[in-house]
N, C-alpha and C positions, 0 to 999 in steps of 0.2 A: 395271465399277461401282467407284467410289471410296468411301472411308470418308466418311460424312456428317459435316459440320462439327459438328452438334449432338451426335453421338455422341462425337467427340473432346473436346468441352467437358466431358462428364460422366465420361469414363474417367479413371482414375488408376492409377498404378503399384501393383500388388498388394503389393509389398514395403514401400515407404516411404509410400505414399498420396500421393506427389507428382505434379506435372504430367508429362504425356507429350506428345510431339510426333511427327508423321508424318515418316518419313525422306524425303529428297529423291527416292529411287527409288520411294517409296510402297509399299515391301514390308515395312514394319515400323513399330513405334512405339518411340520411344526415351525412356528416363528418364535425364536427365542426372545426377541425384543418385546413382543406383545404378549408372550406366554399364552399363545393360542394354538390349537390343533385343528386343522382343516381336514375333514374326512375324505376318504377315497371310496367312492361307491361305483361298483361295476367297472373298475379300472379307470374311473374318471375323477380327477380331483374337484371337489366342490369348494371353490374359492369364494364363498360368500361369508361375510363377517357374521351374519345372523346364524349361520350353520356351524360356526366354529365353537369348540369347547375350550374353556379355560383350563390351563394346566398348572 
């Protein structure tokens, strides 16, 4: 199951409140402004700053 397009439209980066986009591998959400990747686990985006990886 993939992340729903409507969900992506309403999600925002918890750090800067900016737009996020799905990675090409569909394994995370990227905030270009903060250079952070939020993981997706069991089809659920983990939108916690502490869980994000720097890119």
